[in-house]
Backbone as CSV, one residue per row, in Angstrom:
resi,resn,N_x,N_y,N_z,CA_x,CA_y,CA_z,C_x,C_y,C_z
1,MET,112.110,157.480,131.051,111.604,156.330,130.294,112.171,155.036,130.886
2,GLU,111.319,154.023,131.023,111.728,152.785,131.680,112.624,151.970,130.768
3,ASN,113.634,151.360,131.377,114.600,150.539,130.648,113.893,149.322,130.037
4,PRO,114.113,149.027,128.719,113.449,147.877,128.085,113.803,146.551,128.751
5,SER,115.057,146.409,129.206,115.447,145.158,129.859,114.678,144.945,131.149
6,VAL,114.432,146.056,131.880,113.654,145.954,133.117,112.223,145.559,132.796
7,MET,111.675,146.126,131.704,110.313,145.768,131.287,110.224,144.291,130.913
8,THR,111.238,143.782,130.222,111.239,142.376,129.840,111.267,141.469,131.056
9,VAL,112.110,141.825,132.032,112.194,141.029,133.254,110.869,141.028,133.994
10,SER,110.233,142.191,134.079,108.955,142.281,134.782,107.859,141.514,134.052
11,GLN,107.881,141.548,132.711,106.889,140.799,131.941,107.058,139.298,132.138
12,ASN,108.325,138.846,132.159,108.572,137.417,132.393,108.121,137.006,133.781
13,ARG,108.319,137.889,134.758,107.897,137.574,136.122,106.375,137.476,136.190
14,VAL,105.688,138.377,135.496,104.231,138.345,135.480,103.728,137.058,134.829
15,LYS,104.389,136.624,133.728,103.987,135.391,133.055,104.161,134.186,133.972
16,ARG,105.310,134.142,134.682,105.550,133.016,135.584,104.529,132.990,136.708
17,GLU,104.226,134.169,137.267,103.242,134.226,138.341,101.863,133.827,137.853
18,ARG,101.527,134.214,136.617,100.226,133.856,136.064,100.126,132.354,135.859
19,LYS,101.206,131.739,135.330,101.197,130.291,135.130,101.090,129.553,136.458
20,SER,101.874,130.004,137.460,101.828,129.336,138.763,100.458,129.477,139.404
21,SER,99.818,130.635,139.234,98.489,130.808,139.813,97.462,129.929,139.115
22,LEU,97.597,129.751,137.799,96.674,128.887,137.071,96.804,127.443,137.536
23,TRP,98.049,126.957,137.666,98.239,125.580,138.134,97.814,125.435,139.590
24,ARG,97.981,126.504,140.375,97.516,126.450,141.764,95.999,126.281,141.804
25,GLN,95.304,126.985,140.933,93.848,126.833,140.866,93.454,125.430,140.419
26,VAL,94.218,124.849,139.481,93.938,123.490,139.033,94.060,122.511,140.197
27,PHE,95.143,122.612,140.957,95.344,121.699,142.087,94.301,121.925,143.174
28,GLN,93.894,123.171,143.381,92.857,123.438,144.372,91.539,122.788,143.974
29,ARG,91.186,122.886,142.683,89.952,122.229,142.218,90.068,120.715,142.287
30,LEU,91.279,120.196,141.983,91.464,118.742,142.026,91.350,118.217,143.450
31,PHE,91.915,118.946,144.422,91.902,118.479,145.803,90.511,118.534,146.425
32,LYS,89.575,119.213,145.763,88.200,119.232,146.255,87.411,118.011,145.808
33,LYS,87.981,117.247,144.892,87.285,116.079,144.355,87.790,114.836,145.082
34,LYS,86.976,114.326,145.994,87.399,113.209,146.824,87.589,111.929,146.008
35,ILE,86.761,111.728,145.001,86.890,110.514,144.201,88.206,110.524,143.428
36,ALA,88.571,111.686,142.861,89.838,111.781,142.143,91.018,111.590,143.096
37,LEU,90.908,112.106,144.307,91.970,111.920,145.295,92.093,110.462,145.708
38,PHE,90.950,109.759,145.779,91.008,108.323,146.059,91.780,107.596,144.951
39,GLY,91.488,107.950,143.691,92.215,107.338,142.582,93.700,107.639,142.644
40,LEU,94.047,108.892,142.968,95.460,109.263,143.075,96.134,108.501,144.214
41,GLY,95.442,108.396,145.349,96.013,107.689,146.492,96.263,106.215,146.191
42,PHE,95.303,105.572,145.521,95.494,104.161,145.200,96.629,103.985,144.188
43,LEU,96.759,104.899,143.231,97.845,104.788,142.258,99.205,104.940,142.938
44,ILE,99.299,105.854,143.903,100.551,105.986,144.661,100.852,104.679,145.397
45,PHE,99.800,104.103,146.003,99.979,102.832,146.713,100.439,101.723,145.769
46,ILE,99.801,101.611,144.589,100.139,100.512,143.684,101.540,100.692,143.108
47,PHE,101.993,101.933,142.942,103.363,102.159,142.492,104.361,101.742,143.571
48,LEU,104.107,102.124,144.810,104.982,101.702,145.904,104.951,100.183,146.052
49,PHE,103.766,99.599,145.939,103.599,98.156,146.051,104.400,97.427,144.979
50,SER,104.386,97.950,143.748,105.016,97.255,142.625,106.515,97.499,142.535
51,PHE,106.959,98.705,142.839,108.367,99.033,142.607,109.226,98.942,143.866
52,ILE,108.631,99.035,145.031,109.396,98.934,146.276,109.094,97.625,146.997
53,GLY,107.859,97.134,146.871,107.459,95.915,147.563,108.365,94.725,147.338
54,PRO,108.803,94.423,146.074,109.656,93.244,145.871,110.945,93.261,146.668
55,PHE,111.475,94.460,146.973,112.700,94.528,147.762,112.467,94.118,149.216
56,LEU,111.211,94.191,149.659,110.884,93.832,151.036,110.427,92.380,151.162
57,SER,110.245,91.705,150.024,109.760,90.335,150.054,110.917,89.366,150.306
58,PRO,110.707,88.338,151.124,111.765,87.333,151.347,111.887,86.323,150.222
59,TYR,110.989,86.391,149.225,110.991,85.419,148.144,111.484,86.063,146.862
60,THR,111.994,85.239,145.973,112.437,85.708,144.666,111.531,85.113,143.604
61,THR,111.426,85.814,142.481,110.523,85.348,141.431,110.994,84.052,140.796
62,ALA,112.313,83.782,140.814,112.843,82.575,140.183,112.934,81.408,141.154
63,GLY,112.492,81.619,142.391,112.634,80.570,143.387,111.568,79.494,143.227
64,VAL,111.865,78.433,142.492,110.934,77.325,142.281,111.016,76.385,143.473
65,ASP,109.841,76.057,144.027,109.773,75.169,145.185,108.698,74.119,144.909
66,THR,109.141,72.939,144.478,108.184,71.892,144.086,107.382,71.360,145.267
67,SER,107.841,71.593,146.471,107.095,71.110,147.643,105.944,72.032,148.017
68,ASN,105.878,73.216,147.418,104.824,74.196,147.747,103.994,74.567,146.531
69,ILE,103.810,73.652,145.599,103.072,73.966,144.373,101.590,74.174,144.692
70,LYS,101.059,75.321,144.238,99.635,75.659,144.337,99.099,75.483,145.765
71,GLN,99.864,76.024,146.718,99.431,75.982,148.114,98.498,77.162,148.396
72,PRO,97.472,76.972,149.224,96.549,78.069,149.539,97.232,79.129,150.399
73,PRO,96.611,80.297,150.537,97.191,81.355,151.375,97.460,80.872,152.791
74,SER,98.593,81.321,153.328,98.996,80.946,154.678,99.820,82.074,155.264
75,SER,100.302,81.877,156.497,101.128,82.911,157.126,102.462,83.066,156.411
76,ALA,102.950,82.006,155.757,104.207,82.088,155.017,104.009,82.716,153.640
77,HIS,102.907,82.364,152.995,102.585,82.910,151.669,101.179,83.509,151.747
78,TRP,101.108,84.817,151.873,99.833,85.487,152.139,98.814,85.272,151.027
79,LEU,99.273,85.154,149.782,98.370,84.922,148.655,98.605,83.558,148.021
80,GLY,99.217,82.654,148.746,99.440,81.318,148.241,100.614,81.237,147.283
81,THR,100.722,80.092,146.605,101.801,79.862,145.642,101.207,79.418,144.310
82,ASP,102.027,79.522,143.253,101.543,79.194,141.910,101.968,77.776,141.518
83,SER,101.892,77.479,140.226,102.153,76.119,139.742,103.613,75.713,139.853
84,LEU,104.506,76.660,140.129,105.918,76.346,140.327,106.358,76.570,141.769
85,GLY,105.393,76.791,142.641,105.721,76.995,144.042,106.211,78.388,144.367
86,ARG,106.039,79.325,143.463,106.500,80.697,143.695,105.443,81.489,144.454
87,ASP,105.894,82.435,145.250,104.991,83.252,146.063,104.154,84.159,145.158
88,VAL,102.838,84.053,145.253,101.946,84.818,144.381,102.019,86.308,144.686
89,LEU,102.173,86.668,145.956,102.240,88.089,146.317,103.449,88.751,145.685
90,THR,104.596,88.063,145.731,105.802,88.617,145.106,105.635,88.703,143.593
91,ARG,105.047,87.678,142.997,104.787,87.717,141.559,103.843,88.855,141.199
92,LEU,102.864,89.118,142.066,101.913,90.200,141.821,102.625,91.557,141.817
93,MET,103.578,91.726,142.724,104.356,92.971,142.760,105.179,93.141,141.491
94,LEU,105.895,92.087,141.121,106.732,92.163,139.924,105.898,92.316,138.655
95,ALA,104.729,91.675,138.623,103.839,91.831,137.473,103.322,93.267,137.374
96,GLY,103.089,93.902,138.538,102.660,95.292,138.524,103.689,96.202,137.891
97,ARG,104.965,95.913,138.107,106.012,96.706,137.458,105.862,96.660,135.942
98,ILE,105.675,95.445,135.414,105.589,95.284,133.966,104.340,95.962,133.413
99,SER,103.185,95.705,134.045,101.931,96.258,133.531,101.934,97.784,133.596
100,LEU,102.411,98.347,134.692,102.463,99.804,134.808,103.486,100.399,133.847
101,THR,104.615,99.717,133.680,105.627,100.211,132.738,105.097,100.211,131.316
102,VAL,104.396,99.138,130.948,103.814,99.070,129.603,102.780,100.179,129.420
103,GLY,101.920,100.375,130.430,100.903,101.415,130.325,101.501,102.801,130.192
104,LEU,102.478,103.116,131.036,103.098,104.441,130.985,103.933,104.618,129.718
105,GLY,104.678,103.582,129.335,105.493,103.693,128.127,104.645,103.872,126.884
106,ALA,103.572,103.098,126.774,102.674,103.235,125.624,102.024,104.613,125.618
107,MET,101.672,105.125,126.805,101.058,106.453,126.889,102.032,107.528,126.413
108,VAL,103.279,107.464,126.880,104.264,108.487,126.497,104.486,108.477,124.990
109,MET,104.620,107.284,124.411,104.861,107.211,122.966,103.645,107.656,122.165
110,SER,102.448,107.237,122.578,101.249,107.638,121.830,100.993,109.123,121.959
111,VAL,101.223,109.699,123.149,101.050,111.149,123.327,102.062,111.910,122.489
112,THR,103.303,111.427,122.471,104.337,112.108,121.680,104.005,112.079,120.188
113,ILE,103.659,110.885,119.688,103.332,110.764,118.261,102.065,111.551,117.934
114,GLY,101.029,111.394,118.755,99.768,112.076,118.482,99.891,113.583,118.561
115,ALA,100.615,114.077,119.566,100.780,115.528,119.705,101.574,116.105,118.543
116,LEU,102.644,115.422,118.147,103.477,115.919,117.047,102.708,115.939,115.730
117,LEU,102.084,114.813,115.386,101.375,114.747,114.106,100.134,115.626,114.107
118,GLY,99.409,115.665,115.237,98.237,116.529,115.313,98.584,117.999,115.200
119,THR,99.702,118.395,115.819,100.135,119.782,115.729,100.529,120.149,114.305
120,LEU,101.292,119.278,113.647,101.704,119.554,112.269,100.498,119.613,111.335
121,ALA,99.531,118.698,111.536,98.347,118.687,110.675,97.519,119.950,110.863
122,GLY,97.331,120.388,112.104,96.526,121.573,112.359,97.213,122.860,111.965
123,PHE,98.545,122.888,112.048,99.264,124.125,111.763,99.483,124.330,110.264
124,TYR,99.925,123.278,109.574,100.266,123.433,108.164,99.087,123.180,107.231
125,LYS,98.080,122.406,107.703,96.901,122.101,106.890,97.327,121.472,105.554
126,GLY,96.519,121.644,104.516,96.870,121.201,103.172,97.228,119.736,103.096
127,ILE,98.313,119.441,102.367,98.710,118.067,102.103,99.155,117.363,103.378
128,VAL,99.806,118.105,104.299,100.241,117.510,105.565,99.027,117.045,106.358
129,ASP,98.018,117.895,106.431,96.792,117.547,107.148,96.109,116.337,106.512
130,GLN,96.074,116.291,105.198,95.422,115.185,104.509,96.131,113.860,104.779
131,ILE,97.452,113.858,104.712,98.212,112.625,104.932,98.023,112.121,106.355
132,VAL,98.180,113.036,107.340,98.092,112.620,108.738,96.685,112.155,109.078
133,MET,95.683,112.918,108.690,94.315,112.583,109.068,93.785,111.355,108.333
134,ARG,94.167,111.169,107.076,93.711,109.964,106.378,94.364,108.720,106.982
135,THR,95.633,108.833,107.371,96.287,107.709,108.051,95.603,107.408,109.372
136,ALA,95.267,108.463,110.120,94.561,108.273,111.394,93.181,107.661,111.161
137,ASP,92.490,108.106,110.119,91.160,107.551,109.831,91.236,106.065,109.506
138,ILE,92.250,105.672,108.744,92.395,104.258,108.394,92.632,103.421,109.645
139,LEU,93.515,103.901,110.530,93.809,103.154,111.755,92.601,103.104,112.690
140,MET,91.808,104.184,112.711,90.645,104.212,113.595,89.507,103.348,113.080
141,THR,89.454,103.114,111.769,88.409,102.242,111.235,88.714,100.769,111.494
142,LEU,89.982,100.446,111.715,90.352,99.068,112.015,90.074,98.777,113.481
143,PRO,89.486,97.632,113.810,89.264,97.283,115.220,90.591,97.109,115.935
144,GLY,90.747,97.820,117.061,92.035,97.879,117.732,92.521,96.550,118.263
145,LEU,91.654,95.830,118.983,92.092,94.592,119.619,92.455,93.509,118.605
146,PRO,91.622,93.259,117.577,92.058,92.273,116.561,93.356,92.669,115.865
147,LEU,93.557,93.980,115.649,94.807,94.421,115.033,95.991,94.108,115.940
148,LEU,95.809,94.305,117.236,96.864,93.960,118.187,97.130,92.457,118.187
149,PHE,96.061,91.656,118.096,96.233,90.209,118.042,97.062,89.797,116.830
150,ILE,96.782,90.420,115.681,97.515,90.072,114.457,98.996,90.425,114.605
151,MET,99.278,91.637,115.108,100.669,92.036,115.268,101.378,91.162,116.292
152,ALA,100.673,90.810,117.380,101.282,89.962,118.403,101.518,88.548,117.878
153,ALA,100.598,88.047,117.041,100.785,86.713,116.459,101.999,86.690,115.536
154,VAL,102.164,87.754,114.763,103.354,87.854,113.906,104.615,87.872,114.759
155,MET,104.575,88.593,115.881,105.722,88.652,116.787,106.040,87.267,117.352
156,SER,104.992,86.500,117.683,105.208,85.140,118.183,105.769,84.234,117.094
157,GLU,105.287,84.425,115.871,105.776,83.607,114.750,107.261,83.868,114.491
158,TRP,107.687,85.102,114.677,109.092,85.461,114.480,109.960,85.072,115.672
159,LYS,109.315,84.512,116.714,110.030,84.056,117.916,110.861,85.179,118.545
160,VAL,110.188,86.286,118.792,110.837,87.425,119.451,111.166,87.029,120.887
161,PRO,112.378,87.269,121.367,112.739,86.905,122.741,111.822,87.554,123.769
162,ALA,111.627,86.864,124.894,110.689,87.334,125.923,111.096,88.680,126.476
163,GLU,112.422,88.922,126.627,112.866,90.182,127.215,112.645,91.374,126.301
164,GLN,112.443,91.128,125.004,112.205,92.225,124.060,110.722,92.471,123.801
165,ARG,109.881,91.543,124.205,108.449,91.681,123.929,107.848,92.880,124.649
166,LEU,108.369,93.199,125.816,107.849,94.327,126.582,107.873,95.605,125.749
167,TYR,108.986,95.865,125.100,109.129,97.101,124.330,108.303,97.054,123.040
168,ILE,108.192,95.872,122.450,107.396,95.763,121.231,105.907,95.929,121.536
169,VAL,105.464,95.405,122.690,104.066,95.593,123.087,103.770,97.075,123.304
170,MET,104.689,97.796,123.941,104.498,99.240,124.129,104.401,99.948,122.782
171,LEU,105.255,99.573,121.840,105.221,100.192,120.513,103.911,99.880,119.803
172,MET,103.429,98.645,119.886,102.167,98.274,119.244,101.006,99.071,119.825
173,LEU,100.966,99.191,121.158,99.876,99.934,121.796,99.916,101.416,121.421
174,SER,101.119,101.977,121.290,101.220,103.395,120.902,100.783,103.607,119.458
175,LEU,101.074,102.653,118.581,100.654,102.777,117.183,99.139,102.735,117.051
176,VAL,98.484,101.978,117.916,97.026,101.915,117.892,96.409,103.123,118.579
177,GLY,97.113,103.706,119.554,96.514,104.743,120.381,96.683,106.177,119.912
178,TRP,97.621,106.448,118.989,97.885,107.839,118.645,96.819,108.515,117.770
179,PRO,96.056,107.809,116.906,95.147,108.532,116.002,94.102,109.377,116.714
180,GLY,93.465,108.838,117.760,92.451,109.621,118.469,93.030,110.868,119.104
181,LEU,94.213,110.746,119.690,94.856,111.908,120.302,95.270,112.928,119.253
182,ALA,95.736,112.462,118.096,96.127,113.382,117.025,94.936,114.212,116.558
183,ARG,93.760,113.614,116.480,92.562,114.355,116.064,92.198,115.416,117.100
184,LEU,92.325,115.073,118.391,92.031,116.056,119.438,92.992,117.231,119.377
185,VAL,94.287,116.927,119.230,95.293,117.994,119.179,95.100,118.847,117.935
186,ARG,94.800,118.220,116.822,94.572,118.971,115.578,93.428,119.962,115.735
187,SER,92.312,119.511,116.316,91.179,120.421,116.507,91.542,121.567,117.446
188,GLN,92.351,121.271,118.469,92.784,122.334,119.384,93.685,123.337,118.672
189,ILE,94.592,122.846,117.832,95.501,123.731,117.104,94.726,124.599,116.115
190,LEU,93.754,124.020,115.431,92.948,124.802,114.495,92.214,125.926,115.212
191,SER,91.759,125.672,116.423,91.086,126.709,117.202,92.077,127.775,117.671
192,LEU,93.258,127.327,118.108,94.261,128.283,118.612,94.802,129.180,117.506
193,ARG,94.828,128.668,116.279,95.374,129.463,115.172,94.575,130.733,114.921
194,GLU,93.317,130.743,115.325,92.483,131.928,115.096,92.545,132.915,116.245
195,ARG,93.295,132.601,117.289,93.395,133.505,118.439,94.297,134.690,118.113
196,GLU,94.127,135.753,118.923,94.860,136.986,118.669,96.368,136.834,118.858
197,PHE,96.778,136.021,119.841,98.218,135.927,120.105,98.956,135.222,118.964
198,ILE,98.280,134.305,118.250,98.919,133.669,117.096,98.983,134.645,115.926
199,GLN,97.937,135.443,115.773,97.976,136.472,114.728,99.078,137.487,115.010
200,ALA,99.321,137.757,116.291,100.402,138.669,116.647,101.769,138.077,116.304
201,THR,101.937,136.760,116.504,103.209,136.125,116.142,103.439,136.177,114.632
202,GLU,102.358,136.072,113.854,102.506,136.185,112.404,102.882,137.601,112.003
203,ALA,102.311,138.578,112.703,102.655,139.972,112.410,104.105,140.273,112.765
204,LEU,104.613,139.620,113.806,106.006,139.822,114.213,106.981,139.043,113.343
205,GLY,106.466,138.147,112.518,107.330,137.381,111.628,108.118,136.282,112.314
206,LEU,107.554,135.698,113.366,108.252,134.625,114.066,108.309,133.374,113.204
207,ARG,109.339,132.579,113.436,109.488,131.336,112.693,108.438,130.318,113.147
208,ASP,108.165,129.368,112.234,107.172,128.346,112.552,107.563,127.539,113.783
209,ARG,108.858,127.236,113.912,109.302,126.444,115.060,109.001,127.158,116.361
210,ARG,109.197,128.451,116.391,108.923,129.209,117.616,107.426,129.288,117.897
211,LYS,106.633,129.434,116.833,105.177,129.438,117.021,104.698,128.118,117.620
212,LEU,105.250,127.018,117.085,104.810,125.709,117.543,105.267,125.414,118.965
213,LEU,106.544,125.627,119.234,107.114,125.220,120.524,106.783,126.188,121.656
214,ASN,106.702,127.475,121.349,106.517,128.471,122.406,105.069,128.907,122.603
215,HIS,104.228,128.742,121.585,102.887,129.305,121.680,101.762,128.279,121.497
216,LEU,101.913,127.338,120.586,100.828,126.404,120.322,100.888,125.166,121.229
217,LEU,102.025,124.466,121.229,102.125,123.249,122.030,101.877,123.470,123.526
218,PRO,102.413,124.544,124.139,102.120,124.744,125.567,100.629,124.867,125.868
219,ASN,99.845,125.363,124.925,98.404,125.514,125.151,97.646,124.198,125.002
220,THR,98.316,123.160,124.501,97.679,121.846,124.408,98.062,120.939,125.578
221,VAL,98.910,121.420,126.482,99.369,120.589,127.601,98.210,120.073,128.454
222,PRO,97.226,120.914,128.844,96.104,120.366,129.631,95.383,119.230,128.923
223,LEU,95.153,119.369,127.625,94.506,118.311,126.859,95.360,117.049,126.845
224,LEU,96.675,117.205,126.685,97.570,116.053,126.645,97.617,115.341,127.992
225,ILE,97.573,116.106,129.083,97.605,115.503,130.418,96.379,114.630,130.633
226,VAL,95.214,115.166,130.305,93.974,114.415,130.520,93.918,113.191,129.611
227,ALA,94.167,113.396,128.315,94.099,112.274,127.369,95.149,111.222,127.684
228,GLY,96.355,111.665,128.072,97.406,110.720,128.411,97.063,109.907,129.650
229,THR,96.493,110.559,130.658,96.117,109.845,131.881,95.091,108.762,131.585
230,LEU,94.087,109.099,130.800,93.038,108.120,130.486,93.558,106.994,129.591
231,SER,94.566,107.283,128.767,95.071,106.241,127.866,95.910,105.199,128.601
232,VAL,96.422,105.535,129.797,97.208,104.555,130.555,96.349,103.353,130.913
233,GLY,95.129,103.616,131.396,94.238,102.514,131.752,93.921,101.629,130.567
234,SER,93.679,102.227,129.414,93.392,101.449,128.210,94.587,100.598,127.805
235,ALA,95.805,101.159,127.943,97.004,100.400,127.591,97.215,99.221,128.538
236,ILE,96.947,99.417,129.825,97.095,98.322,130.789,96.108,97.204,130.473
237,LEU,94.871,97.570,130.153,93.875,96.560,129.794,94.280,95.803,128.527
238,SER,94.746,96.524,127.523,95.129,95.868,126.266,96.305,94.927,126.486
239,GLU,97.293,95.373,127.266,98.438,94.501,127.556,98.001,93.260,128.310
240,SER,97.075,93.427,129.254,96.600,92.279,130.029,95.881,91.266,129.140
241,VAL,95.080,91.774,128.193,94.370,90.876,127.279,95.358,90.115,126.398
242,LEU,96.354,90.828,125.851,97.348,90.162,125.006,98.131,89.117,125.801
243,SER,98.532,89.474,127.024,99.299,88.532,127.843,98.436,87.350,128.267
244,TYR,97.144,87.596,128.503,96.248,86.505,128.878,96.176,85.448,127.782
245,PHE,96.178,85.888,126.535,96.114,84.951,125.411,97.493,84.479,124.972
246,GLY,98.526,84.836,125.738,99.870,84.371,125.423,100.530,85.089,124.276
247,LEU,100.034,86.280,123.912,100.574,87.021,122.774,101.305,88.290,123.184
248,GLY,101.332,88.579,124.476,101.997,89.782,124.943,103.278,89.441,125.675
249,VAL,103.369,89.898,126.907,104.508,89.564,127.750,104.352,88.115,128.198
250,VAL,105.381,87.307,127.977,105.284,85.873,128.253,106.195,85.495,129.411
251,PRO,105.863,84.403,130.133,106.721,83.918,131.218,108.125,83.611,130.674
252,PRO,109.156,83.716,131.537,109.076,83.916,132.993,108.810,85.344,133.444
253,THR,108.782,86.309,132.503,108.423,87.674,132.892,106.959,87.714,133.304
254,ALA,106.706,88.272,134.480,105.343,88.273,135.018,104.616,89.550,134.643
255,SER,103.358,89.416,134.251,102.449,90.549,134.108,101.102,90.103,134.650
256,TRP,100.248,91.063,134.949,98.949,90.709,135.510,98.153,89.828,134.547
257,GLY,98.297,90.059,133.263,97.566,89.269,132.287,98.009,87.819,132.249
258,ASN,99.340,87.580,132.174,99.763,86.177,132.096,99.682,85.476,133.455
259,MET,99.548,86.230,134.563,99.267,85.583,135.842,97.856,84.982,135.838
260,ILE,96.898,85.715,135.251,95.544,85.164,135.132,95.553,83.966,134.192
261,ASN,96.355,84.050,133.125,96.431,82.954,132.165,97.013,81.694,132.794
262,ALA,97.805,81.852,133.869,98.393,80.685,134.537,97.319,79.789,135.141
263,ALA,96.174,80.378,135.507,95.047,79.573,136.011,94.206,79.143,134.817
264,ASN,94.746,78.209,134.049,94.155,77.870,132.748,93.339,76.594,132.763
265,SER,92.860,76.178,133.913,92.028,74.977,133.973,90.811,75.255,134.851
266,LEU,89.781,74.443,134.650,88.551,74.616,135.420,88.797,74.380,136.907
267,ILE,89.687,73.455,137.214,89.991,73.179,138.627,90.623,74.388,139.283
268,ASP,91.534,75.058,138.557,92.166,76.256,139.111,91.137,77.349,139.365
269,PHE,90.215,77.533,138.428,89.206,78.571,138.606,88.260,78.248,139.761
270,GLN,87.959,76.994,139.957,87.002,76.622,140.998,87.663,76.430,142.357
271,LYS,88.833,75.808,142.370,89.450,75.403,143.633,90.608,76.289,144.079
272,ARG,91.198,77.049,143.163,92.389,77.837,143.505,92.197,79.291,143.078
273,PRO,91.288,80.007,143.704,91.032,81.403,143.304,92.201,82.338,143.574
274,TRP,93.124,81.960,144.471,94.256,82.842,144.754,95.206,82.979,143.560
275,LEU,95.052,82.108,142.548,95.911,82.203,141.373,95.472,83.310,140.421
276,TRP,94.160,83.606,140.361,93.673,84.551,139.344,92.924,85.751,139.921
277,ILE,92.391,85.651,141.138,91.668,86.796,141.694,92.593,87.979,142.010
278,PRO,93.765,87.793,142.643,94.622,88.960,142.940,95.023,89.771,141.713
279,PRO,95.541,89.149,140.626,95.856,89.987,139.456,94.626,90.616,138.818
280,GLY,93.486,89.899,138.840,92.259,90.483,138.297,91.816,91.702,139.075
281,VAL,91.869,91.617,140.416,91.505,92.761,141.260,92.483,93.907,141.059
282,ALA,93.773,93.586,140.901,94.780,94.635,140.688,94.514,95.390,139.384
283,ILE,94.190,94.656,138.318,93.869,95.314,137.042,92.637,96.191,137.199
284,PHE,91.596,95.647,137.808,90.335,96.375,137.958,90.527,97.667,138.745
285,LEU,91.147,97.577,139.916,91.297,98.755,140.770,92.239,99.788,140.150
286,THR,93.298,99.313,139.493,94.239,100.258,138.875,93.587,101.033,137.746
287,VAL,92.865,100.342,136.871,92.217,101.013,135.739,91.120,101.959,136.232
288,ILE,90.336,101.528,137.227,89.299,102.401,137.778,89.921,103.645,138.397
289,SER,91.019,103.477,139.129,91.678,104.620,139.770,92.224,105.593,138.737
290,ILE,92.804,105.071,137.661,93.317,105.941,136.596,92.184,106.726,135.954
291,ASN,91.055,106.072,135.699,89.923,106.771,135.090,89.343,107.827,136.024
292,LEU,89.271,107.518,137.323,88.784,108.510,138.286,89.708,109.717,138.334
293,LEU,91.025,109.464,138.356,91.972,110.577,138.357,91.890,111.372,137.061
294,GLY,91.737,110.678,135.927,91.623,111.379,134.649,90.388,112.255,134.582
295,ASP,89.257,111.754,135.074,88.038,112.566,135.106,88.219,113.787,135.994
296,GLY,88.862,113.581,137.157,89.102,114.713,138.050,90.023,115.744,137.438
297,LEU,91.070,115.300,136.748,91.983,116.236,136.089,91.279,116.997,134.983
298,ARG,90.425,116.308,134.233,89.686,116.981,133.159,88.831,118.113,133.704
299,ASP,88.099,117.826,134.776,87.233,118.849,135.350,88.032,119.954,136.033
300,ALA,89.189,119.612,136.596,89.995,120.618,137.286,90.714,121.539,136.310
301,ILE,91.191,120.979,135.211,91.922,121.793,134.235,90.982,122.691,133.452
302,ASP,89.821,122.144,133.069,88.854,122.933,132.309,87.462,122.658,132.872
303,PRO,86.974,123.486,133.797,85.642,123.252,134.385,84.516,123.225,133.361
304,ASN,84.720,123.859,132.193,83.674,123.858,131.172,83.468,122.486,130.529
305,MET,84.418,121.540,130.763,84.318,120.208,130.175,83.543,119.249,131.079
306,LYS,83.002,119.749,132.188,82.245,118.899,133.079,81.039,118.283,132.350
307,ARG,80.830,117.009,132.613,79.649,116.367,132.031,78.414,116.754,132.805
308,ARG,77.324,116.970,132.079,76.073,117.316,132.737,75.385,116.053,133.215
């Protein structure tokens, strides 16, 4: 008779091999999608550009030069200078750090909140489900952008310091973004609860914590990856809109949104396109690349979700 410990080791090895083969198939399907790879490649470039580029720049963000105010692109300043004589290219790199950090931070918080509440609502049902879903319904019925404007206006009225606004903007975006994800996770959990392996855990008398952490949540990871990837682009756009109207990240901290807001006159829009076109193009290409990668991940993780 075979030793039970040997059987356990072999079963764990089979599980690991099965998981690795599944992820290998996902990456193989993803690498066949050239558009998704283009999005991934551009995102890698924009991360290197934003987080490593400033170290290679000879200019500093605080370097005010009144003799070079609003100068056009040249060999010294490839994208020109702004209203304080600062190098626009360097500002664009530093602004990318803020915008990407806000997008990723808001995504992590919204995914965490949405996954936790959606899992609890789908697993326990009853009063827990009613409280979570009714709260999500109320938030989803409210228009997201005006709600963000109201919260940002309150933050401005309270005179929140500029260095703390970054974290508050991430928190605001996560509060607006979690309801949709919670509904997706809840529906997935309700479906998983009827599967045979969950019924087997109930027959074995496993604790709820083990059911949730070891069996239910791991099966929602593909959904969380896709939804989280797509929510980054939405968070970057929302942050840019808030910063453009002066309600998000404010100077001297640079973001793509408040860089566009710096070109706040008709003359700047007509005569000085280097002030607003670079951050606008950066927002556009970054959000498009994130959406392309998210679509590719969705199709690679679950081919049945392909749009017809």
